[in-house]
Biopython code that builds the backbone (N, CA, C, O; Angstrom):
import numpy as np
from Bio.PDB.StructureBuilder import StructureBuilder

atoms = [
    (1, "UNK", "N", (38.345, 2.558, 2.057)),
    (1, "UNK", "CA", (39.332, 3.620, 2.111)),
    (1, "UNK", "C", (39.454, 4.269, 0.735)),
    (1, "UNK", "O", (39.643, 3.582, -0.268)),
    (2, "UNK", "N", (39.347, 5.578, 0.695)),
    (2, "UNK", "CA", (39.391, 6.313, -0.568)),
    (2, "UNK", "C", (40.839, 6.472, -1.022)),
    (2, "UNK", "O", (41.716, 6.831, -0.236)),
    (3, "UNK", "N", (41.073, 6.197, -2.309)),
    (3, "UNK", "CA", (42.417, 6.382, -2.841)),
    (3, "UNK", "C", (42.560, 7.810, -3.349)),
    (3, "UNK", "O", (41.632, 8.366, -3.935)),
    (4, "UNK", "N", (43.712, 8.387, -3.124)),
    (4, "UNK", "CA", (43.974, 9.756, -3.557)),
    (4, "UNK", "C", (44.450, 9.721, -5.005)),
    (4, "UNK", "O", (45.386, 9.003, -5.356)),
    (5, "UNK", "N", (43.780, 10.517, -5.832)),
    (5, "UNK", "CA", (44.184, 10.581, -7.224)),
    (5, "UNK", "C", (45.447, 11.419, -7.340)),
    (5, "UNK", "O", (45.539, 12.491, -6.742)),
    (6, "UNK", "N", (46.421, 10.938, -8.107)),
    (6, "UNK", "CA", (47.624, 11.743, -8.293)),
    (6, "UNK", "C", (47.295, 12.998, -9.095)),
    (6, "UNK", "O", (46.418, 12.984, -9.958)),
    (7, "UNK", "N", (48.000, 14.066, -8.803)),
    (7, "UNK", "CA", (47.770, 15.302, -9.530)),
    (7, "UNK", "C", (48.521, 15.288, -10.850)),
    (7, "UNK", "O", (49.646, 14.800, -10.950)),
    (8, "UNK", "N", (47.868, 15.832, -11.844)),
    (8, "UNK", "CA", (48.428, 15.929, -13.186)),
    (8, "UNK", "C", (48.450, 17.385, -13.596)),
    (8, "UNK", "O", (47.916, 18.251, -12.903)),
    (9, "UNK", "N", (49.065, 17.638, -14.711)),
    (9, "UNK", "CA", (49.130, 18.987, -15.270)),
    (9, "UNK", "C", (48.731, 18.889, -16.735)),
    (9, "UNK", "O", (49.141, 17.971, -17.445)),
    (10, "UNK", "N", (47.927, 19.846, -17.172)),
    (10, "UNK", "CA", (47.598, 19.941, -18.584)),
    (10, "UNK", "C", (48.013, 21.319, -19.093)),
    (10, "UNK", "O", (47.958, 22.319, -18.378)),
    (11, "UNK", "N", (48.425, 21.326, -20.340)),
    (11, "UNK", "CA", (48.664, 22.586, -21.026)),
    (11, "UNK", "C", (47.775, 22.557, -22.259)),
    (11, "UNK", "O", (47.921, 21.695, -23.126)),
    (12, "UNK", "N", (46.845, 23.517, -22.324)),
    (12, "UNK", "CA", (45.897, 23.578, -23.423)),
    (12, "UNK", "C", (46.204, 24.774, -24.308)),
    (12, "UNK", "O", (46.609, 25.833, -23.828)),
    (13, "UNK", "N", (46.009, 24.592, -25.591)),
    (13, "UNK", "CA", (46.036, 25.705, -26.542)),
    (13, "UNK", "C", (44.681, 25.687, -27.237)),
    (13, "UNK", "O", (44.351, 24.753, -27.968)),
    (14, "UNK", "N", (43.908, 26.737, -26.994)),
    (14, "UNK", "CA", (42.541, 26.806, -27.500)),
    (14, "UNK", "C", (42.517, 27.795, -28.656)),
    (14, "UNK", "O", (42.942, 28.942, -28.515)),
    (15, "UNK", "N", (42.015, 27.343, -29.801)),
    (15, "UNK", "CA", (41.983, 28.212, -30.978)),
    (15, "UNK", "C", (40.547, 28.418, -31.442)),
    (15, "UNK", "O", (39.644, 27.657, -31.093)),
    (16, "UNK", "N", (40.365, 29.456, -32.227)),
    (16, "UNK", "CA", (39.046, 29.834, -32.725)),
    (16, "UNK", "C", (38.785, 31.271, -32.318)),
    (16, "UNK", "O", (39.717, 32.052, -32.129)),
    (17, "UNK", "N", (37.516, 31.615, -32.185)),
    (17, "UNK", "CA", (37.160, 32.951, -31.697)),
    (17, "UNK", "C", (37.121, 32.864, -30.173)),
    (17, "UNK", "O", (36.075, 32.624, -29.570)),
    (18, "UNK", "N", (38.299, 33.067, -29.568)),
    (18, "UNK", "CA", (38.433, 32.860, -28.127)),
    (18, "UNK", "C", (39.019, 34.080, -27.405)),
    (18, "UNK", "O", (39.220, 34.040, -26.192)),
    (19, "UNK", "N", (39.292, 35.151, -28.135)),
    (19, "UNK", "CA", (39.733, 36.387, -27.485)),
    (19, "UNK", "C", (38.654, 37.440, -27.667)),
    (19, "UNK", "O", (38.011, 37.521, -28.713)),
    (20, "UNK", "N", (38.467, 38.248, -26.621)),
    (20, "UNK", "CA", (37.436, 39.281, -26.671)),
    (20, "UNK", "C", (36.037, 38.757, -26.416)),
    (20, "UNK", "O", (35.055, 39.445, -26.695)),
    (21, "UNK", "N", (35.934, 37.536, -25.882)),
    (21, "UNK", "CA", (34.620, 36.918, -25.623)),
    (21, "UNK", "C", (34.518, 36.411, -24.176)),
    (21, "UNK", "O", (33.687, 35.554, -23.873)),
    (22, "UNK", "N", (35.360, 36.942, -23.291)),
    (22, "UNK", "CA", (35.401, 36.568, -21.868)),
    (22, "UNK", "C", (35.827, 35.116, -21.652)),
    (22, "UNK", "O", (35.447, 34.487, -20.664)),
    (23, "UNK", "N", (36.621, 34.594, -22.588)),
    (23, "UNK", "CA", (37.072, 33.208, -22.460)),
    (23, "UNK", "C", (37.958, 33.037, -21.235)),
    (23, "UNK", "O", (37.747, 32.121, -20.439)),
    (24, "UNK", "N", (38.952, 33.911, -21.075)),
    (24, "UNK", "CA", (39.887, 33.768, -19.948)),
    (24, "UNK", "C", (39.181, 33.853, -18.597)),
    (24, "UNK", "O", (39.406, 33.015, -17.724)),
    (25, "UNK", "N", (38.333, 34.856, -18.424)),
    (25, "UNK", "CA", (37.667, 35.001, -17.124)),
    (25, "UNK", "C", (36.705, 33.843, -16.866)),
    (25, "UNK", "O", (36.589, 33.374, -15.733)),
    (26, "UNK", "N", (36.022, 33.383, -17.898)),
    (26, "UNK", "CA", (35.097, 32.248, -17.729)),
    (26, "UNK", "C", (35.857, 30.959, -17.429)),
    (26, "UNK", "O", (35.437, 30.167, -16.586)),
    (27, "UNK", "N", (36.970, 30.752, -18.119)),
    (27, "UNK", "CA", (37.780, 29.551, -17.879)),
    (27, "UNK", "C", (38.364, 29.578, -16.472)),
    (27, "UNK", "O", (38.417, 28.551, -15.795)),
    (28, "UNK", "N", (38.801, 30.757, -16.035)),
    (28, "UNK", "CA", (39.344, 30.902, -14.691)),
    (28, "UNK", "C", (38.291, 30.575, -13.636)),
    (28, "UNK", "O", (38.582, 29.888, -12.657)),
    (29, "UNK", "N", (37.082, 31.061, -13.835)),
    (29, "UNK", "CA", (35.993, 30.775, -12.893)),
    (29, "UNK", "C", (35.705, 29.275, -12.843)),
    (29, "UNK", "O", (35.534, 28.713, -11.761)),
    (30, "UNK", "N", (35.650, 28.627, -14.001)),
    (30, "UNK", "CA", (35.394, 27.185, -14.054)),
    (30, "UNK", "C", (36.508, 26.416, -13.341)),
    (30, "UNK", "O", (36.233, 25.489, -12.579)),
    (31, "UNK", "N", (37.760, 26.798, -13.585)),
    (31, "UNK", "CA", (38.889, 26.123, -12.948)),
    (31, "UNK", "C", (38.847, 26.272, -11.432)),
    (31, "UNK", "O", (39.128, 25.324, -10.699)),
    (32, "UNK", "N", (38.496, 27.463, -10.968)),
    (32, "UNK", "CA", (38.403, 27.693, -9.516)),
    (32, "UNK", "C", (37.301, 26.840, -8.888)),
    (32, "UNK", "O", (37.489, 26.271, -7.813)),
    (33, "UNK", "N", (36.150, 26.753, -9.562)),
    (33, "UNK", "CA", (35.044, 25.924, -9.063)),
    (33, "UNK", "C", (35.491, 24.461, -8.945)),
    (33, "UNK", "O", (35.089, 23.754, -8.021)),
    (34, "UNK", "N", (36.317, 24.024, -9.880)),
    (34, "UNK", "CA", (36.809, 22.644, -9.869)),
    (34, "UNK", "C", (37.969, 22.442, -8.885)),
    (34, "UNK", "O", (38.400, 21.311, -8.660)),
    (35, "UNK", "N", (38.469, 23.525, -8.306)),
    (35, "UNK", "CA", (39.576, 23.417, -7.363)),
    (35, "UNK", "C", (40.930, 23.263, -8.024)),
    (35, "UNK", "O", (41.870, 22.764, -7.405)),
    (36, "UNK", "N", (41.042, 23.684, -9.269)),
    (36, "UNK", "CA", (42.295, 23.567, -9.999)),
    (36, "UNK", "C", (43.176, 24.788, -9.767)),
    (36, "UNK", "O", (42.696, 25.845, -9.357)),
    (37, "UNK", "N", (44.448, 24.634, -10.031)),
    (37, "UNK", "CA", (45.421, 25.719, -9.910)),
    (37, "UNK", "C", (46.133, 25.877, -11.242)),
    (37, "UNK", "O", (46.368, 24.898, -11.950)),
    (38, "UNK", "N", (46.478, 27.132, -11.584)),
    (38, "UNK", "CA", (47.194, 27.354, -12.829)),
    (38, "UNK", "C", (46.986, 28.755, -13.358)),
    (38, "UNK", "O", (46.742, 29.692, -12.598)),
    (39, "UNK", "N", (47.088, 28.889, -14.687)),
    (39, "UNK", "CA", (46.970, 30.191, -15.334)),
    (39, "UNK", "C", (46.267, 30.059, -16.681)),
    (39, "UNK", "O", (46.205, 28.983, -17.277)),
    (40, "UNK", "N", (45.741, 31.190, -17.136)),
    (40, "UNK", "CA", (45.179, 31.275, -18.480)),
    (40, "UNK", "C", (45.575, 32.631, -19.038)),
    (40, "UNK", "O", (45.551, 33.636, -18.327)),
    (41, "UNK", "N", (45.944, 32.655, -20.331)),
    (41, "UNK", "CA", (46.361, 33.915, -20.938)),
    (41, "UNK", "C", (46.092, 33.907, -22.434)),
    (41, "UNK", "O", (46.004, 32.855, -23.067)),
    (42, "UNK", "N", (45.965, 35.118, -22.984)),
    (42, "UNK", "CA", (45.871, 35.280, -24.429)),
    (42, "UNK", "C", (47.260, 35.161, -25.028)),
    (42, "UNK", "O", (48.244, 35.584, -24.422)),
    (43, "UNK", "N", (47.335, 34.587, -26.214)),
    (43, "UNK", "CA", (48.586, 34.521, -26.954)),
    (43, "UNK", "C", (48.525, 35.505, -28.118)),
    (43, "UNK", "O", (47.437, 35.819, -28.600)),
    (44, "UNK", "N", (49.667, 35.994, -28.573)),
    (44, "UNK", "CA", (49.688, 36.943, -29.692)),
    (44, "UNK", "C", (49.071, 36.377, -30.974)),
    (44, "UNK", "O", (48.668, 37.137, -31.855)),
    (45, "UNK", "N", (48.997, 35.056, -31.079)),
    (45, "UNK", "CA", (48.448, 34.389, -32.264)),
    (45, "UNK", "C", (46.925, 34.460, -32.339)),
    (45, "UNK", "O", (46.334, 34.130, -33.368)),
    (46, "UNK", "N", (46.283, 34.896, -31.232)),
    (46, "UNK", "CA", (44.822, 34.885, -31.163)),
    (46, "UNK", "C", (44.284, 33.684, -30.411)),
    (46, "UNK", "O", (43.082, 33.597, -30.156)),
    (47, "UNK", "N", (45.162, 32.755, -30.052)),
    (47, "UNK", "CA", (44.778, 31.583, -29.263)),
    (47, "UNK", "C", (44.801, 31.935, -27.777)),
    (47, "UNK", "O", (45.254, 33.010, -27.384)),
    (48, "UNK", "N", (44.306, 31.008, -26.965)),
    (48, "UNK", "CA", (44.373, 31.115, -25.512)),
    (48, "UNK", "C", (45.177, 29.928, -25.013)),
    (48, "UNK", "O", (44.998, 28.805, -25.485)),
    (49, "UNK", "N", (46.073, 30.182, -24.049)),
    (49, "UNK", "CA", (46.839, 29.116, -23.410)),
    (49, "UNK", "C", (46.353, 28.964, -21.983)),
    (49, "UNK", "O", (46.212, 29.949, -21.258)),
    (50, "UNK", "N", (46.096, 27.727, -21.583)),
    (50, "UNK", "CA", (45.640, 27.433, -20.235)),
    (50, "UNK", "C", (46.505, 26.323, -19.670)),
    (50, "UNK", "O", (46.691, 25.283, -20.303)),
    (51, "UNK", "N", (47.032, 26.549, -18.479)),
    (51, "UNK", "CA", (47.800, 25.531, -17.758)),
    (51, "UNK", "C", (47.070, 25.280, -16.452)),
    (51, "UNK", "O", (46.747, 26.219, -15.725)),
    (52, "UNK", "N", (46.810, 24.015, -16.155)),
    (52, "UNK", "CA", (46.082, 23.690, -14.925)),
    (52, "UNK", "C", (46.649, 22.428, -14.301)),
    (52, "UNK", "O", (47.121, 21.525, -14.991)),
    (53, "UNK", "N", (46.589, 22.388, -12.972)),
    (53, "UNK", "CA", (47.014, 21.213, -12.219)),
    (53, "UNK", "C", (45.897, 20.796, -11.275)),
    (53, "UNK", "O", (45.210, 21.632, -10.689)),
    (54, "UNK", "N", (45.731, 19.488, -11.141)),
    (54, "UNK", "CA", (44.719, 18.950, -10.251)),
    (54, "UNK", "C", (44.482, 17.483, -10.533)),
    (54, "UNK", "O", (45.307, 16.826, -11.168)),
    (55, "UNK", "N", (43.361, 16.969, -10.066)),
    (55, "UNK", "CA", (43.047, 15.551, -10.290)),
    (55, "UNK", "C", (42.653, 15.331, -11.752)),
    (55, "UNK", "O", (42.175, 16.246, -12.423)),
    (56, "UNK", "N", (42.858, 14.127, -12.221)),
    (56, "UNK", "CA", (42.521, 13.807, -13.615)),
    (56, "UNK", "C", (41.039, 14.065, -13.891)),
    (56, "UNK", "O", (40.685, 14.568, -14.957)),
    (57, "UNK", "N", (40.187, 13.727, -12.950)),
    (57, "UNK", "CA", (38.744, 13.933, -13.131)),
    (57, "UNK", "C", (38.410, 15.410, -13.315)),
    (57, "UNK", "O", (37.634, 15.770, -14.200)),
    (58, "UNK", "N", (38.995, 16.257, -12.481)),
    (58, "UNK", "CA", (38.721, 17.684, -12.591)),
    (58, "UNK", "C", (39.337, 18.282, -13.856)),
    (58, "UNK", "O", (38.744, 19.161, -14.482)),
    (59, "UNK", "N", (40.510, 17.811, -14.228)),
    (59, "UNK", "CA", (41.126, 18.278, -15.469)),
    (59, "UNK", "C", (40.273, 17.876, -16.672)),
    (59, "UNK", "O", (40.104, 18.663, -17.603)),
    (60, "UNK", "N", (39.742, 16.667, -16.658)),
    (60, "UNK", "CA", (38.861, 16.215, -17.751)),
    (60, "UNK", "C", (37.621, 17.099, -17.852)),
    (60, "UNK", "O", (37.171, 17.425, -18.950)),
    (61, "UNK", "N", (37.072, 17.486, -16.697)),
    (61, "UNK", "CA", (35.908, 18.380, -16.702)),
    (61, "UNK", "C", (36.257, 19.733, -17.305)),
    (61, "UNK", "O", (35.468, 20.305, -18.057)),
    (62, "UNK", "N", (37.444, 20.245, -16.975)),
    (62, "UNK", "CA", (37.871, 21.528, -17.524)),
    (62, "UNK", "C", (38.103, 21.436, -19.031)),
    (62, "UNK", "O", (37.727, 22.346, -19.771)),
    (63, "UNK", "N", (38.711, 20.358, -19.487)),
    (63, "UNK", "CA", (38.937, 20.171, -20.923)),
    (63, "UNK", "C", (37.598, 20.158, -21.665)),
    (63, "UNK", "O", (37.460, 20.793, -22.711)),
    (64, "UNK", "N", (36.621, 19.441, -21.129)),
    (64, "UNK", "CA", (35.298, 19.385, -21.754)),
    (64, "UNK", "C", (34.687, 20.788, -21.824)),
    (64, "UNK", "O", (34.102, 21.159, -22.842)),
    (65, "UNK", "N", (34.820, 21.566, -20.747)),
    (65, "UNK", "CA", (34.295, 22.934, -20.755)),
    (65, "UNK", "C", (35.030, 23.778, -21.792)),
    (65, "UNK", "O", (34.401, 24.553, -22.513)),
    (66, "UNK", "N", (36.339, 23.641, -21.874)),
    (66, "UNK", "CA", (37.141, 24.444, -22.808)),
    (66, "UNK", "C", (36.759, 24.196, -24.262)),
    (66, "UNK", "O", (36.904, 25.085, -25.101)),
    (67, "UNK", "N", (36.277, 23.010, -24.563)),
    (67, "UNK", "CA", (35.857, 22.705, -25.938)),
    (67, "UNK", "C", (34.601, 23.471, -26.327)),
    (67, "UNK", "O", (34.312, 23.631, -27.513)),
    (68, "UNK", "N", (33.854, 23.944, -25.335)),
    (68, "UNK", "CA", (32.659, 24.752, -25.583)),
    (68, "UNK", "C", (32.930, 26.225, -25.332)),
    (68, "UNK", "O", (32.604, 27.072, -26.164)),
    (69, "UNK", "N", (33.530, 26.533, -24.178)),
    (69, "UNK", "CA", (33.830, 27.907, -23.806)),
    (69, "UNK", "C", (32.574, 28.673, -23.431)),
    (69, "UNK", "O", (31.489, 28.099, -23.342)),
    (70, "UNK", "N", (32.728, 29.986, -23.210)),
    (70, "UNK", "CA", (31.573, 30.821, -22.876)),
    (70, "UNK", "C", (30.683, 31.013, -24.109)),
    (70, "UNK", "O", (31.106, 30.701, -25.222)),
    (71, "UNK", "N", (29.465, 31.519, -23.931)),
    (71, "UNK", "CA", (28.494, 31.602, -25.035)),
    (71, "UNK", "C", (28.993, 32.303, -26.307)),
    (71, "UNK", "O", (28.664, 31.862, -27.408)),
    (72, "UNK", "N", (29.770, 33.372, -26.186)),
    (72, "UNK", "CA", (30.200, 34.120, -27.374)),
    (72, "UNK", "C", (31.399, 33.490, -28.089)),
    (72, "UNK", "O", (31.742, 33.901, -29.197)),
    (73, "UNK", "N", (32.027, 32.512, -27.474)),
    (73, "UNK", "CA", (33.209, 31.873, -28.084)),
    (73, "UNK", "C", (32.805, 30.917, -29.195)),
    (73, "UNK", "O", (31.712, 30.350, -29.194)),
    (74, "UNK", "N", (33.713, 30.758, -30.135)),
    (74, "UNK", "CA", (33.587, 29.745, -31.185)),
    (74, "UNK", "C", (34.890, 28.967, -31.198)),
    (74, "UNK", "O", (35.841, 29.337, -31.887)),
    (75, "UNK", "N", (34.926, 27.885, -30.432)),
    (75, "UNK", "CA", (36.141, 27.098, -30.275)),
    (75, "UNK", "C", (36.328, 26.201, -31.499)),
    (75, "UNK", "O", (35.456, 25.404, -31.843)),
    (76, "UNK", "N", (37.483, 26.352, -32.145)),
    (76, "UNK", "CA", (37.799, 25.528, -33.308)),
    (76, "UNK", "C", (38.547, 24.265, -32.898)),
    (76, "UNK", "O", (38.300, 23.191, -33.447)),
    (77, "UNK", "N", (39.460, 24.388, -31.934)),
    (77, "UNK", "CA", (40.250, 23.232, -31.509)),
    (77, "UNK", "C", (40.808, 23.465, -30.117)),
    (77, "UNK", "O", (41.050, 24.599, -29.706)),
    (78, "UNK", "N", (41.008, 22.360, -29.397)),
    (78, "UNK", "CA", (41.680, 22.382, -28.106)),
    (78, "UNK", "C", (42.778, 21.331, -28.163)),
    (78, "UNK", "O", (42.509, 20.131, -28.179)),
    (79, "UNK", "N", (44.019, 21.802, -28.193)),
    (79, "UNK", "CA", (45.163, 20.890, -28.167)),
    (79, "UNK", "C", (45.557, 20.668, -26.718)),
    (79, "UNK", "O", (45.743, 21.626, -25.968)),
    (80, "UNK", "N", (45.684, 19.406, -26.319)),
    (80, "UNK", "CA", (45.952, 19.048, -24.924)),
    (80, "UNK", "C", (47.311, 18.369, -24.824)),
    (80, "UNK", "O", (47.625, 17.452, -25.583)),
    (81, "UNK", "N", (48.108, 18.838, -23.871)),
    (81, "UNK", "CA", (49.382, 18.176, -23.560)),
    (81, "UNK", "C", (49.381, 17.863, -22.067)),
    (81, "UNK", "O", (49.177, 18.751, -21.240)),
    (82, "UNK", "N", (49.611, 16.593, -21.729)),
    (82, "UNK", "CA", (49.677, 16.156, -20.338)),
    (82, "UNK", "C", (51.116, 16.153, -19.852)),
    (82, "UNK", "O", (52.037, 15.776, -20.576)),
    (83, "UNK", "N", (51.285, 16.581, -18.611)),
    (83, "UNK", "CA", (52.602, 16.603, -17.994)),
    (83, "UNK", "C", (52.456, 16.221, -16.531)),
    (83, "UNK", "O", (51.340, 16.095, -16.025)),
    (84, "UNK", "N", (53.584, 16.037, -15.849)),
    (84, "UNK", "CA", (53.559, 15.834, -14.402)),
    (84, "UNK", "C", (53.323, 17.182, -13.730)),
    (84, "UNK", "O", (53.842, 18.204, -14.180)),
    (85, "UNK", "N", (52.555, 17.183, -12.675)),
    (85, "UNK", "CA", (52.304, 18.416, -11.929)),
    (85, "UNK", "C", (53.602, 18.891, -11.276)),
    (85, "UNK", "O", (54.424, 18.087, -10.837)),
    (86, "UNK", "N", (53.767, 20.207, -11.220)),
    (86, "UNK", "CA", (54.957, 20.781, -10.588)),
    (86, "UNK", "C", (54.650, 21.351, -9.212)),
    (86, "UNK", "O", (55.554, 21.523, -8.395)),
    (87, "UNK", "N", (53.369, 21.648, -8.947)),
    (87, "UNK", "CA", (52.984, 22.235, -7.673)),
    (87, "UNK", "C", (53.362, 23.704, -7.543)),
    (87, "UNK", "O", (53.342, 24.253, -6.442)),
    (88, "UNK", "N", (53.706, 24.344, -8.658)),
    (88, "UNK", "CA", (54.164, 25.741, -8.606)),
    (88, "UNK", "C", (53.042, 26.750, -8.410)),
    (88, "UNK", "O", (53.310, 27.894, -8.042)),
    (89, "UNK", "N", (51.802, 26.363, -8.644)),
    (89, "UNK", "CA", (50.686, 27.309, -8.556)),
    (89, "UNK", "C", (49.976, 27.180, -7.220)),
    (89, "UNK", "O", (49.801, 26.077, -6.700)),
    (90, "UNK", "N", (49.568, 28.322, -6.667)),
    (90, "UNK", "CA", (48.834, 28.335, -5.399)),
    (90, "UNK", "C", (47.341, 28.559, -5.617)),
    (90, "UNK", "O", (46.530, 28.261, -4.741)),
    (91, "UNK", "N", (46.981, 29.085, -6.791)),
    (91, "UNK", "CA", (45.586, 29.362, -7.116)),
    (91, "UNK", "C", (45.459, 29.377, -8.638)),
    (91, "UNK", "O", (46.368, 28.937, -9.342)),
    (92, "UNK", "N", (44.346, 29.876, -9.143)),
    (92, "UNK", "CA", (44.172, 29.972, -10.590)),
    (92, "UNK", "C", (44.062, 31.435, -10.962)),
    (92, "UNK", "O", (43.252, 32.162, -10.387)),
    (93, "UNK", "N", (44.868, 31.878, -11.919)),
    (93, "UNK", "CA", (44.932, 33.293, -12.268)),
    (93, "UNK", "C", (44.838, 33.545, -13.764)),
    (93, "UNK", "O", (45.282, 32.743, -14.586)),
    (94, "UNK", "N", (44.247, 34.683, -14.083)),
    (94, "UNK", "CA", (44.256, 35.188, -15.453)),
    (94, "UNK", "C", (45.503, 36.059, -15.583)),
    (94, "UNK", "O", (45.700, 37.004, -14.819)),
    (95, "UNK", "N", (46.334, 35.726, -16.560)),
    (95, "UNK", "CA", (47.534, 36.533, -16.808)),
    (95, "UNK", "C", (47.244, 37.568, -17.876)),
    (95, "UNK", "O", (46.615, 37.270, -18.891)),
    (96, "UNK", "N", (47.696, 38.757, -17.644)),
    (96, "UNK", "CA", (47.578, 39.835, -18.619)),
    (96, "UNK", "C", (48.955, 40.054, -19.213)),
    (96, "UNK", "O", (49.966, 39.891, -18.530)),
    (97, "UNK", "N", (48.997, 40.415, -20.452)),
    (97, "UNK", "CA", (50.293, 40.604, -21.119)),
    (97, "UNK", "C", (51.114, 41.682, -20.494)),
    (97, "UNK", "O", (52.226, 41.953, -20.947)),
]
sb = StructureBuilder()
sb.init_structure("model")
sb.init_model(0)
sb.init_chain("A")
sb.init_seg("    ")
for serial, (resi, resn, name, xyz) in enumerate(atoms, 1):
    if name == "N":
        sb.init_residue(resn, " ", resi, " ")
    sb.init_atom(name, np.array(xyz, "f"), 0.0, 1.0, " ", f" {name:<3s}", serial, name[0])
structure = sb.get_structure()
């Protein structure tokens, strides 16, 4: 019998050259492929914020991808904060300011 993994939530702050390099759209596509729900947006500081909910395994895969990003990105750091999932998201979306 397969055990169901509890859903978790991560909040990432990605810094480096991550704006203007299709980071948000690429991250959104990766999250959707993994079946995650949440949002990604640019911050005024030049960083990107990503919030995602799903299984720990899928979240770990997304974190690993975020450390690399799309080809034109130069990721300096990915700060990860774990939280309990809220279930507030129905899909994964790119937020525009």
